[in-house]
N, C-alpha and C positions, 0 to 999 in steps of 0.2 A: 513250442513256437518254431515255425519254419525259419531257417536261417538264410540269409542272403550274403554270399561271400563276394565282396567287391574290393579285395585287397590282393590281387595277383602280383602287384608290384612289391608286396612284402613276401608273400608265399602263395603260389597257385595251388588249387586243390588237385590232389593226385588222381589220375585216372584209375579205373578199376584194375587195369593191366599192371600198373606200377605197384599198387597195393598188393596184388596177387604175387608179383615177382618177389617182393620183399618178404611177405609171409611165407612163401614156399621155401625160400632159402633159410629163413629162421627155423622152420620145421626141420630142414635137413641138418642144420647145425645142432639142433636138439637131439637128433638121432645119431649123427655121425661125429659130432665134435667140430669145432670151428675150422681146424686145419684140414681135416679130411673133406669137409664140406666145400671149402674153398678150392681144394684140389679137384674135386668132382666137377666144379663149376668153372674151372680155369679158362676154358675156351669161350664160354659166354661172358666171363669177366673181361677177357681180352677183346672181345667184340665191342664192348663199350668204348674202348679206346679208338677202334676203327670208326665207329659211328660218330664219336665226338670229333675226330679229325675230319671226317667228311663234312660235318656241319660247319666247322670253323675254317675249312679250306686248307688244312695241313695234313702231312703224312702222320701216321700213328706215332712215329719216332719223335715228332715235334709236339706231342701232347702230354701234359702232366696232370695228374689228379691230386686233389687235396680235400680237406674238409670245408674250407671257406675261401671264397674268391679273393677277399681282401687280404687274407694271409698269404695266398699264392702271389698276389701283386707285391705285397711287402717283401716277401722272400726274394723275388726277382729284383726288386729295386735295391734291396740291401746288398745284393750280390754284384751290383753294377759298380765298376770302378768310379770313384768320385774323389776329386781333390779340390784344394782351395782355388777359387776363381772360376770353377765350372759353373754353368748356368742351367737351371731346370725351369722349363716353361710348363705351367700347369693351369688348367682352367679353374676358374673360381667355383664352378659347379661340379667339379669332380667329386667322387665319393669322399666323405669326410675322413675316413680312415686312410685313404691314399694321401690326402693333403697333409694330415698329421705326420705320417711316416716320412713324406718328402721333406717337410719343414724340419723335423727333428734331425734327419740325417744330414741335410744341408748345413744346419747350424753346427753340427759336430765336425764336419769336414771343411767348413769355411767356404761353402759354395753359396750361390745366389739363387733364390726362388723368385721367379717373375710370373705374375698372373697374366694369362692370355687375355687380350682385349676382347670385348664383347660388343655386339651390335645392340641397338635399342630394343630389338625383338628378343634378346636373350640368347642369341647364338654366338658362337665364336666367330670373330671377325678375321677371316682368312687373310685378307690383304695386309692388315696390320700385324697379324701373327707372323707372316712371312718376313716382315721387316725386323722382327726380333731375333730371328735365327742367325747365329754367327758361329765362328769356329769354337767358341766357348760352350756352345749348347751340347749337353750330353744326354738330355732327356726331354721329351715332349709328352705331356700326360693329359688325357681327357676322358670323360665318360661319354659313351654313345648317346645315352639319355641320362640326365641327372636324376637323383632320387627325389628332388624337390621341385622339378619343373618338367612337364611331360613332352616338351619339344625335342625332336631328334637333333642332335648336334652334327655339324658337317664334318664327321671324322674322316670320311674318304678324301675330301678336299684338303683337310689338314695334313693327311698323310702324303699328299702330292707335293707339298712344299719341299724344296731342296734342303737337305740337311747334311751335316758332316757324317762321314762313314761311321764314326764312333757313336753317333747319337741314336738312342733307342726311343721308339715311339710306343707308349703304353696306352692301351684302350681298355677301359672298364666297360664290359658289355653286359653288365648285370640286368639292366632294364631293356635290353634290345635283343639279345640272343634268345631265340624261341618265338619271336613275333616279327622281327625284321630280318631281311637278308643282310647278314654282316659276316664277312670272313676276314681272316688276318691278311691274306694277300690282296683282297679286294680293297682294303683300307690302307695298304702299304704299311701295315703295323708290324711291330716286332714282338710285343707282348700283349696278349689279349686274354682277359679272364672273364668268367661267368659262373654263377652258382647254378645248381640244378633245381633249386626250390621255387624259383620265381616263374618265369614264363615257360620254362621247360616242364614244370610240374613234376619234377623228379624226386621230391622229398628233401628233407633237411640233411645237412652234413656231407653233401657231395658238391664238388666244384671242379672246374677244369681251367687249365692255362695252356694256350697255344703259343708257340715260340717260333720265330723266324730263324733262318740260318745265322743271321747277324747276331741275334740274341744268344744263340747257343755258343757262338764264338766269344762274345763279350762276357757272358755269365758263366765262365768255365768253372769257377770255384764257388759253389753256393755257400753262403755264410753259415748255413746249418746243413749238415748231411746226416743221413741215416746209413747204417752199415750196408743196407741193400742198394744204396745209390752209387756204388762203385766198388773198387777193390782195395782191401786193406793189405798192404804189401808187407813182406818180411822185415823191411827196414822201417816200418811204421809210416811210410808215406801212404796217402790215400789218393787213389786215382779215380775221379768221378766218371760215371758212365758218359759216353759221348752224346747220348740222346737226352730228351727232356725228362726221362725218369730219374735223372740225378736230383730233381727237386721233390721227389716223392718220398713218403715214409713207408716203411715196411708194413706198419700196422694200419689197417683201414677196415671199414665196415663193408664186407662183401655183399651183404643183403642190400645195403643202400646203393652200392655200385650197380648191382643187377636191376634195382629199381630205376636207376638213371638210364641204363640200357633200354628198359621198357619204355621210358619216356621219349627217348630218341626214336624208337620204333613207332610209337603213337604219333609223334610229330610227322614222321615220314608218311604214315597212313593218311593223316588229315591233309598234309601239305601246308608249308609255311605261308604260301600265298593265300590260302583259304583262312588260315588263322588271322592274318593281317586284315583281310577283307571283312571277316566277321567282327573283329575288334573295332575296326573303323566305323562300321554300322552302329555298333552299340555306343561308341563314344559320341557319334553325331546326335543320337537320341538323348543320351545323358546330358550332353552340353546344352541342347535346346531346353531341356527341363530345368537345368540349373540356372540358366540365364533368365528364366521367368520368375525366379524367386527374388523378391525385393531385398535389397541390402546385401546381396551376394555378388562377389566379383570372381569370375573365372579367369585364370591367368593364361590359358592357352587359347590362341585364336581358333575360330570355328573351323576353318579349313586347313589346319596346320598338320594334319596327319599325326596327331600326338600319340604317345605310348599310353598315356593315362591323363587324367585331368586333376588340376589342383585349384583350390579356391579358398577364400576367406569370407566371413560374414561380418558386417559392420558392428554387430552387438553380441555375437556369439563367439566365445573363444574356441579355437580349434580343438583343444583337448576336451572341452565340454561336448562339442558335437560328436566326437568319436565315442565318448563314454555314453552319452545318451542313446546313440544309435546302437551301441553294443548291447544295452539293456533291452533293446527291441529286436535283437537277433540279427543285426546288420553290421557286417565287418567292413570298416574303412580304416584309414590310418592318418596320423599326422606326422609332419616332419618339422623339427625345430632346429635351433641354433646348435644343439649338440651333435647333429649329423650334417648340417649344411650351413655352417656359420658364414663363410665367405659369400655364398650366393644370396642368402636371405638378408644379410646386412646390406649388401649392395642394392637390394630392392626395397629396403626399408621395412622388412618384415621380421617377425620373431618366430612365427609358426604358421604353417598352412595345413589344410586338410587335403589328403590325396585319395582319390577314388579310382580304382583300377579294375574294371570288369575284364573277364577273359571269355573264351568261346563258350564256356559252360554257363555263363551268366545269362539269365532269362530276361525277357521283357518285364515279367512280373518282379524280378529282383530290382531292376532299374526303376520301375514305377513305384514300388514300395519304398525304396530308398528316397526318392525325391519327394514323395508324399510325406514321409516322416520328417525329412529335413524341412520341408515347407511348414509343417506344424510347429516344429521347434522355432523356426524364424518368426512365425506369427506370435507365438507365446513370448518370445524375447522382446519383440516390439511392444507388446501389451505391457509387459513388466517394466520396460523402460519408460513408457508413457505414464504409468502409475507413479513411478518414482520421480518423475520430472516436476 
């Protein structure tokens, strides 16, 4: 059965160049051993940092790598000074892991968590958000695109709000980096994270974090350090590195890092503007098809420039749609309360279906997906009529 992969928001399909880079280094490790192989590839590995910094708009010294974007976010957040009475502003549609970490740390420190106000269209209300920022505000947190709603959030406008010098602005760029122009300085952000496996198509287990000068000053002592992240002194003091590498672990997958390098090179070859234009065209066709299916509600406006589309059907549960399509070789995803509780509860939803084509998605993929979904909807309506 021919497969149709429409889940780039979960994990994009790796280009041939990425797969080749990973396989090539694994072959080298098998011949030379992992340490010598990494030494042989050290210049290419370091180029990954340069390319990642270029994409996110920071110097290589301000770029840290890890296995998971949300863990890098949590490490930075846990390293931020926090005391009783401090205030954390966070969007209800930020990544669930970010919200959980913020709420848990605030509870332990006696700090306050305040949800950023939203417009009726599902975007952060910048004017109302500005009114919440005061001298107690130590962090502002938002996702550039939520995992459960495809509209791009106004993170650049949020970053332009005046904030105290000690306040750090966290952006989760997981659903934006690789398909939208988004840089740390462009959004006036202090901490920005993104994984390699989604829109960058770099494979699993690679993620990056870009830091501003302010973040490097505020996050001097990471809550967890590796011995390679600084200097172990004779008096047993530990002096962290001055740059972003203080947040990195000595152990990492060199093959995966080189795969990420290849994904940056592939994005440079295609051009991010071309990626965005191609995805826009596919989403317009996809949205038109979905809106023709009776009983189905698409949550993103037609001309919103969404990152992906989300929907629900009146009589088909989201999980059933995902499972039935998977049986037909079509990959989409669902997002529920376990990942997006604040956002879905605010909209009166429990779970939605998310469909996310990428530049490799063909017209046949989109056509086959909507045909199969239409058949499922018709069958559900017939079953409901028979049981009435």
